[in-house]
N, C-alpha and C positions, 0 to 999 in steps of 0.2 A: 477284754481284759484291760483294766485300768492301771495306769502307772502309780508306783507307790514310791516316795521319796521320804528319807528320814527327815524330821523336822530339825531345822537349825535356825536360830534367830538371824535376821539379816541386819546385822549392825551398820552396813553402809547405807541401807535404806532407812535407817532409824526406827526399827520396830519398838514398840512401846514395851519397855521392861518392868514398868512397876517397881515393885520392891524386890525384884530378884537379885539386885546388886546390893542391897543393904547389908552392910557388914562384910562386904567383898571388894574392898579397895585393892588395887592391883598396879604395881609399877613394874612393866615389862622386863622380864630377865633377858640378858644378852642382847639388848636391843641394838648394839652396833654391829654385832656378827649377824644377826637376822637381816638387818639392813643391807648389809654387803651381800648376803645370799639372795634376797629378794631382788636386788638390782641385777644381779647376774642372770637370774632366771628370766628376768624382763629382756635383758640384752641378747638372751640366747634363743628367744622365743621365735626368731625367724619372722618377725613381723606378723605374727598369727595370734590366733585365740588360744588362751591358755586354759586348760581343763585341768584342776587340780584333783588327782584321783584318791579317792578315800579321805582319811582324816589326818594323816601323819604331817601334811604341809599346810594345815590351817592357819598356822601364824603366819606363813609366808603369804597366803591369801589375804589375811585380813590386813597385814601391813601395807601390801600393794594396793589394796582396795581404797585405803586412805591416801596413799602417794598419788593414784591416779583419779582421786575424787574431783570432780568439777572439769575434767579434761575430757577431750573426745575419745579417750581410750580406756575409760573405765568399763566400759561394755565388753571388753576383750577378756575379762577375768570371769571364769565359771568354776563352780564345784561339782565334781562328780562324785557323789556319795556310792561307793561301790568297793567291796572286798572282794579281790580274786587272788589273794596270796596263797601261793603253794597249793597244795592239795584242794584247798577251798575253791580253786577256780577250774578243777579238771573234772572230767567225767560228768558234765552237767547232764540232767534227765531233759526229756523233751520239753516239759513244763517249765523246768528252771531256764533251759535256753530262750523260750518263749518270753518268760517274764523278764529275763535280762534284755532281750531286744525291745520289748515295751517300754522299759525303764530308760534304755539309751535313746530311743526314739524321743521320749519326752524331754530329754537334753539335747535334741537337735543333732543326734549322732547316728542316724540311719544311713545306710548306702546311699540312699537317693539324695539325702540332705549333704552328705560328705562330697559326693560328686559335684553338687552345685556350689560349693563353696568357692569364694574368690580368693580368700587367704588360707594359709595353713592352719591346721588345727594341731595343738600341741598337748600331749597328756604329760603332766608333771608330777612326780611322786618321789618319796624317799625310796632309795633303791639299796638292797643288800645283794641278792643273787639275781634280781629281775624277773622273779616269777609272775609278779603282778603284770607287768608289761607284757611278758610272753602270753599268758592266759587271755589277756585281753585282745592282744594282736591276733591270736588264733580265733577267739570268737568273731572278731570283726571280718577276718579273712572268710570264714565259714559262712557268715551272713552275706556278705558281698557276693560270693559264688552262688548261694541259694538264689539270690535276687538277680543275678547276672548283671550286676552293677558295672560301671566302668572302673575297672581296677587300676588301669594305666593312669587314669585321671585322679584317683584317690591316692595312689601310692606317691605321686608327686607332691601331695599336700600334707600328708601324714608325718608327724613328728613324735619323738619320745624324748623327754628331758628328765634325766634322773638326777636327784640330790644325793650325793654320795658322801660317805665318811672319807676324808683326806688320808692318803697314804704318801709315803715317800715316793717321789718321781724317780722312776728309772726305767730302762727298757724292758725290765722284767716285771713291771707293775702290772697286777692283774685287773682287768676292767670287766665289769659284769657283762657287757655287750659282746666280748670278744668270741664267746663260745655259743652264741645264739644264732642258729642257722637262719631264721626269719629275718634277722637284720640285713641280710644280703638281698632281700627282696626290695629293699627301700633305696632311694638314692643316696649318695655320699653325704655324710653329715646330718642325716635325718635323726640320728640317734647322737645326743650330746649329754653333757653332764655338768653339775655344778658341785663342786667338792666344799665340804665345810668341816670344821673339827669334829673328832669322833665323839666327844662330850656333847657336842650340840646335837648332833644326830641322834644319839641315845635319848637325849631329853625330848626331842620333837617326836621321836618314833616309839619311844616306850614309857617316858614319864610324864609328860605333860597332860593335865586334865583337859578332857574334850568335851564340848557341848552336846554332840550328836551320839547316837549309839554306832557302833561299827556295824556296817551293812553288808553282813555275810549272807551266802546263799539261803540259810535257813530263815532269813528275815525278808527275802525279797518280795514275798507275798503277805507279811505280816502288817496289818493296819496300825500295829501298836506303835509302830517306829514313827508315825506321823504325829504322835502326841508329844508334845514338849517335855523334855526332862526338866526336874525341878529338884534333883537330888544336890548333895554338896559338890561333887564332881563337876557337875554341869554348870553350877553357878560359878565355880573357880575358873571354868573353861570360858565362860561367857564374859566374866570380868577381863579375862587375857585378851579375848577377842576385840571387846570395846576399847580397851586401853591401847593395843596396837593400831587399831583403825585410827584412833585420835592422834596418836604420835605419827603415824603416817601422814597425816594432814599438816604436820608442823613444819615450819621453814628449815629447821635445822635436819630433820629426817630427809626431807626433799633434797637439800642440797648435799648430804651424803650420797643419796641415790645418784643424783648427777654427777658427782665425782667419779663414782665406780663406774657409770656408763661410759664416761670419756675415755676410760682406760681399757675398754673392750674392743676387740678387732672390729666387731660389727658397727662400731661408732662411724667408721668410714661411711657406712650406708645411710641414705638420706632418711629412711624411716624411723631409724634409732635416734639420729639427731632431732627429728620432729618431735618425738616422744619426749626426748631430754628437754627441749624449748618448752613444751607444754607444761611439764612438771616444775620448771624453774619459773615459769610465769605466773604461778599461783601464789 
């Protein structure tokens, strides 16, 4: 069984786009707010490798790929094209489970690979109720058990980072992870959040054009997803991705990221100060 991955242009690598962007100039929306969000995601990544699940946080990935370009840290960013939202991630058939494992293995996320990692691996995504993370965690745990991998080693490295809609802060504020039994299997602070304004969350999750197809279970074995999209939505999404990557490489955005990093609690740790210096030095 060969892995299947939805096609997405690699704007960081400089894929040749030809005439795809003709007539599709783009000035990034909400650049300041996105920059703050991206910086906080980086600061709360526990010195780990970031895996952006699905498509919702594409803009965060694209902006960070520009910010970290030409630094020793650009290889820490990964995209994990996968939809496990709600019922779509439950009750998988044996064939679907096998297909999921093949695709995860291709992303270096097999139990064996996870146990051998030196740094944490951090799954990041927009979160409403946490069903994507819940389904992903259960699938990983079942796989780890099937392969009798070293769960105690893996649990010390696994992280979940939710991008959530901001709510009023109070002792009674509901947070998606509070009622998830599986969270207790992990070390403290293995599940963290970055909050953004609700309108920005809705834009990223519901309204923003995307370059790739949603990779639901009905498409996990469909070779059609490996074919580049050239429809109007894909072109607008590609224009946004290119623009955000380019802005991430600018002095202004990098200075903004650096400023946010210095205000994060993790800035007391040497790994984040090293990243901040690398960003500011470009």
